[in-house]
C-alpha positions in Angstrom: -16.7 -39.4 16.8 -15.0 -38.4 19.7 -12.7 -35.3 19.2 -10.5 -35.8 22.6 -9.1 -38.6 24.7 -8.9 -38.3 28.5 -5.9 -40.0 29.8 -6.3 -40.6 33.6 -3.3 -41.9 36.1 -5.7 -44.5 37.7 -2.8 -46.6 39.6 0.8 -46.0 40.5 3.4 -48.1 42.3 7.0 -47.1 43.4 8.3 -43.9 42.1 6.4 -42.1 39.5 6.1 -38.7 37.9 2.7 -37.8 38.9 -0.1 -38.9 41.5 -3.2 -41.1 40.8 -6.0 -38.7 39.4 -3.5 -36.8 37.2 -5.0 -36.3 33.8 -4.1 -35.5 30.2 -6.4 -34.4 27.6 -5.7 -35.2 24.0 -7.0 -34.0 20.9 -5.6 -34.4 17.1 -4.0 -31.1 17.6 -4.0 -30.1 21.3 -3.1 -31.4 24.5 -4.3 -30.0 28.1 -2.9 -31.1 31.4 0.1 -33.7 32.0 0.7 -36.9 33.7 4.4 -36.2 34.1 5.8 -35.3 30.8 8.7 -37.5 29.3 8.6 -40.6 27.4 5.4 -41.9 29.6 3.4 -38.9 28.2 4.7 -38.9 24.5 3.6 -42.5 24.5 0.3 -41.6 26.1 -0.3 -39.1 23.4 0.6 -41.4 20.5 -1.8 -43.9 21.8 -4.7 -41.4 22.2 -4.2 -40.1 18.9 -4.1 -43.6 17.4 -7.4 -44.2 19.4 -8.9 -41.0 17.9 -7.7 -42.3 14.2 -9.4 -45.7 15.1 -12.7 -44.9 16.7 -11.5 -46.8 20.0 -13.8 -45.5 22.7 -11.8 -47.0 26.1 -8.5 -48.8 27.0 -6.0 -49.1 30.0 -2.5 -49.7 29.8 0.2 -50.4 32.3 3.9 -49.0 31.9 6.8 -50.0 33.8 9.1 -46.9 34.1 12.3 -48.5 33.4 15.0 -48.5 30.6 12.4 -49.8 28.0 10.6 -46.9 28.5 13.5 -44.4 28.4 12.5 -43.4 32.1 14.4 -44.4 35.3 11.7 -43.4 38.1 11.8 -47.3 38.7 7.9 -47.5 39.5 5.0 -48.3 37.4 1.9 -46.6 36.2 -1.5 -47.8 34.9 -3.2 -45.5 32.7 -7.0 -45.1 31.8 -7.8 -43.7 28.3 -11.4 -42.7 27.5 -13.1 -41.0 24.5 -14.6 -37.7 25.5 -13.5 -34.9 27.7 -13.8 -36.5 31.2 -14.1 -33.7 33.8 -12.4 -34.3 37.1 -14.7 -32.8 40.0 -12.6 -30.1 41.9 -11.6 -31.5 45.3 -10.6 -28.6 47.1 -12.6 -25.4 48.1 -13.1 -22.9 45.0 -11.3 -19.9 44.5 -12.9 -16.5 43.6 -10.6 -13.9 42.3 -12.1 -10.4 42.5 -10.6 -8.1 39.8 -9.3 -9.4 36.2 -6.7 -6.9 35.8 -3.0 -7.8 35.4 -2.8 -9.5 38.9 -6.1 -11.2 38.7 -5.4 -12.7 35.4 -1.9 -13.6 36.3 -3.3 -15.4 39.3 -6.1 -17.1 37.4 -3.7 -18.3 34.9 -1.1 -19.6 37.4 -3.9 -21.6 39.6 -5.9 -22.9 36.8 -3.3 -26.0 35.9 -4.1 -27.3 39.4 -7.1 -29.0 38.8 -8.3 -29.6 42.4 -10.0 -25.9 42.6 -12.7 -24.4 40.2 -12.0 -20.9 39.8 -14.2 -17.8 39.4 -12.6 -14.6 37.8 -14.9 -11.6 38.7 -14.7 -8.0 37.5 -17.5 -5.3 37.0 -16.4 -4.7 33.2 -16.4 -7.6 30.7 -13.5 -6.2 28.4 -11.4 -6.7 31.3 -11.9 -10.6 31.5 -9.4 -12.2 29.2 -10.4 -14.4 25.9 -9.9 -17.1 26.1 -10.0 -18.0 29.7 -7.5 -20.7 31.0 -9.6 -24.1 31.5 -11.2 -24.7 34.7 -12.0 -20.7 35.1 -15.4 -19.3 35.0 -15.9 -15.7 34.5 -18.6 -13.5 36.2 -19.6 -9.9 35.5 -20.9 -8.2 38.4 -21.9 -4.5 38.1 -21.8 -4.6 42.1 -19.1 -7.0 43.2 -19.6 -6.8 46.7 -23.2 -8.0 46.2 -22.0 -10.9 44.3 -20.2 -12.3 47.6 -23.6 -14.0 48.3 -23.0 -16.3 45.6 -20.0 -17.5 46.9 -19.7 -20.8 48.8 -19.0 -20.0 52.5 -15.9 -22.4 52.1 -14.3 -20.4 49.1 -10.9 -18.9 49.0 -10.7 -15.4 48.0 -8.3 -13.1 46.3 -9.2 -9.2 46.4 -7.2 -7.5 43.6 -9.5 -4.9 42.2 -8.9 -1.6 40.8 -10.5 0.3 43.2 -9.6 0.7 47.2 -13.2 1.5 47.8 -14.3 -1.7 46.0 -11.6 -3.7 47.7 -12.7 -2.4 51.3 -16.4 -3.1 50.4 -15.4 -6.8 49.5 -13.5 -7.3 52.7 -16.6 -6.1 54.7 -19.0 -8.3 52.6 -16.8 -11.4 52.9 -16.3 -11.2 56.5 -20.1 -11.1 56.9 -20.5 -13.7 54.5 -17.8 -16.3 55.7 -14.7 -17.8 53.9 -11.9 -20.3 54.3 -9.4 -17.8 53.6 -9.0 -14.3 52.1 -6.1 -12.4 50.6 -6.0 -8.6 49.9 -3.5 -7.1 47.5 -2.0 -4.0 49.3 0.8 -2.2 51.2 1.4 -1.8 54.9 -0.2 1.9 54.5 -3.2 0.4 52.7 -3.9 -2.5 55.1 -3.3 -0.3 58.3 -6.2 2.1 56.8 -8.3 -1.0 56.0 -8.0 -2.3 59.5 -9.2 0.8 61.0 -12.3 1.1 58.6 -13.3 -2.4 59.1 -13.1 -1.8 62.8 -15.4 1.1 62.5 -17.7 -1.0 60.6 -18.4 -3.5 63.4 -15.6 -6.2 63.0 -13.2 -7.3 65.6 -9.5 -7.3 65.4 -9.6 -11.1 65.5 -12.1 -11.4 62.6 -10.0 -8.5 60.7 -6.9 -10.7 61.1 -8.4 -13.5 59.2 -7.6 -11.3 56.2 -4.1 -11.5 54.8 -2.4 -8.5 53.5 -0.4 -8.5 51.3 -0.9 -11.7 49.2 2.0 -13.6 47.7 5.5 -13.4 48.7 6.6 -9.6 48.6 10.5 -10.9 48.3 9.6 -12.0 45.2 8.5 -8.5 43.9 5.6 -6.5 42.4 5.3 -7.9 39.0 2.0 -9.7 38.4 3.2 -13.1 37.8 5.8 -12.8 40.7 2.7 -12.0 42.9 0.8 -14.9 41.3 3.6 -17.2 41.7 3.7 -16.1 45.6 -0.1 -16.8 46.0 0.3 -20.4 44.2 3.4 -21.2 46.6 1.3 -20.1 49.7 -1.6 -22.1 48.7 0.3 -25.2 47.8 2.1 -25.0 51.3 -1.1 -24.5 53.1 -0.2 -21.3 54.9 -3.3 -19.4 54.2 -5.8 -19.9 57.3 -7.5 -23.0 57.5 -10.4 -22.1 60.1 -13.9 -21.3 58.7 -15.4 -18.0 58.8 -19.0 -19.3 58.9 -18.1 -21.6 61.9 -16.8 -18.6 63.9 -18.5 -15.9 62.2 -16.0 -12.7 61.5 -15.6 -9.9 59.9 -12.7 -8.4 56.7 -2.8 -2.9 46.6 -1.6 -1.1 45.9 
């Protein structure tokens, strides 16, 4: 018997809370994800839990979002209900977060609900990795983090937030040689000026080094880990991180 029902927005018309592809996972005592909240979601949860009780494996329902449902969006949504944990294949480049300290954990937790990315959280000490991890976050313990760069896809997005400036610098060097879609480094203007000089001495050009964004997030929001994470998420969603591919034009490159 299934222990979870996956609810997926499969079709929309007009004004609706969430786009097609949004999912909600419903168990007897838990939910994960959202199809937009409000009366539509509560009705979806009720129907999904009824399926669990009845042993129903699959159904589809359409909902006009009007007065009868208590929502005034005015559009219509069709939902698929399928027994089992139906995973959605992430559609956007994976995200690798280097460092599982306060900032790394905050970034992972903030980005995890956006199902378009598979997230890897890397550290050289297993005790720094949170338990349990948010859904869609994979842990990686690497005694030598710069060597683990070789395992990342060349189109991945990276955030470097380790406890060590030496490791941060080695990761910048390794990622510039490996390739990436975007790379952000936590740090101050002083740290970044020092890193730019060192990366230049390692053989990376100014154009290559400039592909690394430092600092990450939005400095106007402050230095609290959650504030940094919110800034990172805002930049990611707004498409402000560099889009060019590091492997298409090899490039090189707080605290």
